[in-house]
C-alpha positions in Angstrom: 20.8 25.9 -4.5 19.0 22.8 -5.8 19.5 19.9 -3.5 17.8 17.0 -5.3 8.3 12.6 -5.2 5.9 13.9 -6.7 3.4 16.5 -6.0 0.2 15.8 -4.3 -2.6 16.3 -6.8 -0.9 15.2 -10.0 -2.3 12.5 -12.3 -0.2 9.3 -11.6 0.1 8.9 -15.4 2.2 12.1 -15.6 4.7 10.8 -13.0 8.0 9.0 -13.8 8.4 5.4 -12.9 10.9 4.2 -10.3 14.4 4.7 -11.6 17.1 2.0 -11.4 17.8 -0.5 -8.7 17.6 0.2 -5.0 21.2 -0.2 -4.5 22.0 2.3 -7.3 19.7 4.8 -5.6 21.4 4.2 -2.2 24.8 4.8 -3.6 23.8 7.9 -5.3 22.1 9.2 -2.2 25.2 8.4 -0.1 27.4 10.4 -2.5 25.1 13.4 -2.4 24.9 13.3 1.4 28.6 13.6 1.7 28.5 17.0 -0.1 26.4 18.5 2.7 27.8 20.0 5.9 26.5 18.2 9.0 24.5 19.8 11.7 24.7 17.7 14.8 22.9 18.0 18.2 25.5 20.5 19.5 24.2 23.0 16.9 20.6 22.8 18.0 19.7 25.8 20.1 18.0 25.6 23.5 14.3 24.9 23.2 14.6 23.9 19.5 15.0 20.2 20.1 11.7 20.1 22.0 9.9 22.1 19.3 11.4 19.9 16.5 10.1 16.9 18.5 6.6 18.5 18.8 6.6 19.3 15.0 7.4 15.6 14.2 5.0 14.2 16.8 2.2 16.1 15.3 3.0 15.0 11.8 2.9 11.5 13.0 -0.7 12.0 14.3 -1.8 12.7 10.6 -0.6 9.4 9.3 -3.3 7.6 7.4 -5.3 10.8 6.8 -6.6 10.7 3.2 -5.3 13.1 0.6 -7.3 15.9 -0.9 -6.2 19.2 -2.3 -6.5 22.0 0.2 -7.9 19.7 2.9 -6.8 20.2 6.5 -8.9 17.8 8.7 -7.0 15.1 10.5 -8.1 11.5 10.6 -9.7 8.8 8.5 -12.7 10.8 7.8 -10.7 14.0 7.1 -8.3 15.0 4.3 -5.2 17.1 3.8 -2.7 17.9 1.1 1.2 18.3 1.5 1.1 22.0 1.9 -1.7 22.1 4.5 0.0 19.2 6.4 3.0 21.4 7.0 0.9 24.3 7.9 -1.2 22.5 10.4 1.8 20.7 12.0 3.7 24.1 12.3 0.6 25.7 13.8 0.3 22.9 16.4 4.0 23.2 17.3 3.6 26.9 17.9 5.8 27.9 14.9 3.2 30.1 13.1 0.0 31.9 14.3 -3.1 29.6 14.5 -4.9 31.8 11.9 -2.3 31.4 9.2 -4.0 29.9 6.1 -2.5 30.1 2.6 -5.7 28.9 0.8 -7.1 29.1 -1.8 -4.3 28.0 -4.3 -4.7 26.3 -7.6 -4.2 22.6 -7.1 -2.2 22.0 -10.2 -0.6 25.3 -10.9 2.8 23.6 -11.1 1.8 22.0 -14.4 1.3 25.4 -16.1 3.0 28.1 -14.1 6.4 29.0 -12.7 5.2 30.8 -9.7 6.8 29.2 -6.6 3.6 29.2 -4.5 4.6 26.2 -2.3 8.0 27.8 -1.4 6.1 31.0 -0.5 4.0 29.0 2.0 7.1 27.4 3.6 8.9 30.7 3.9 6.4 31.9 6.4 8.0 29.6 9.0 11.3 28.4 7.7 14.5 29.5 6.0 16.3 27.7 3.3 19.6 26.1 4.3 22.3 24.1 2.5 23.4 21.2 4.7 22.6 17.7 5.6 18.9 17.2 6.7 18.1 16.4 10.2 14.8 15.4 11.9 12.3 18.4 12.0 13.6 19.9 8.7 11.2 20.5 5.8 12.1 19.2 2.3 10.5 20.6 -0.8 10.9 18.8 -4.1 10.7 20.2 -7.6 7.8 18.6 -9.6 7.0 19.7 -13.1 7.7 23.4 -13.3 8.3 24.4 -9.8 9.0 23.3 -6.2 5.6 21.9 -5.3 5.7 18.9 -2.9 7.1 18.8 0.6 7.2 16.9 3.8 8.8 16.7 7.3 12.1 14.8 7.8 12.0 12.2 10.6 14.4 9.5 11.7 13.1 5.9 11.8 14.6 3.9 14.8 16.2 0.6 13.8 17.0 1.6 10.2 20.2 0.3 8.7 23.2 2.8 8.5 22.6 5.5 6.0 18.8 4.8 5.6 17.4 6.2 8.8 16.0 9.6 7.4 12.4 9.4 6.2 9.8 11.8 5.1 6.1 12.2 6.5 4.1 13.7 3.5 0.6 13.7 2.1 1.3 11.7 -1.1 -1.0 11.8 -4.1 0.1 8.3 -5.2 -1.1 6.5 -2.0 -3.9 9.1 -1.5 -2.9 9.5 2.1 -0.2 10.7 4.6 2.6 8.2 4.7 6.2 7.8 5.7 8.7 7.3 2.8 12.5 6.8 2.9 14.4 9.9 1.6 16.4 7.6 -0.6 13.3 6.1 -2.3 13.9 6.4 -6.0 10.6 8.2 -7.0 11.4 10.9 -4.4 15.1 11.3 -4.9 15.6 10.7 -8.7 14.2 11.9 -12.0 13.2 9.5 -14.8 16.7 10.2 -16.3 18.4 8.9 -13.1 19.6 12.4 -12.1 18.9 13.6 -8.6 15.5 15.4 -8.2 16.1 19.1 -7.3 14.9 20.0 -3.9 15.3 22.7 -1.3 15.8 22.0 2.4 14.3 24.3 5.1 15.2 24.9 8.7 12.3 26.2 10.8 14.6 27.4 13.5 17.3 29.1 11.4 17.3 32.9 11.9 15.9 34.6 8.9 17.6 37.7 7.5 
């Protein structure tokens, strides 16, 4: 199922501008969210909450790291892309072996090919689910021809109702790892105003 940013490494000139007013984006995001089944704290298994917290905590330590395709070095003198940010955070949280490395991969394959390379990376440590996002989930957005940009869902304390969920991601447009609201127009919507397709992944859901 497509649940509906922009991929790190794309030329900004190829990306759609922000769509509509913020209040319109929020209204559409709220309408979409009501279609998802909820997964509250009672559904989080023993030990999962701590590992979700570790996954998010590691992601936060990458904030401000510059963007570069296939980079995986943390800090102002390092670099990372959206795929390797997920891999390194999952490794640090003990979710995948330390030697897992999906590189090399073509940085702009999404412009010319339909192969879902990014989804292949994420499926090494997570399973696709169809429900409302919760902190610690991974969202992968469709950009160009395939699903090719992702990040880690977090909750920002003090946010107004319905706007608390954000994304930590290595973003080509800012050339760094940043936090963006999930309802941000460029992330959530296409140039036409329709919801941007995305897939939601749970790193702790049992895989078949």
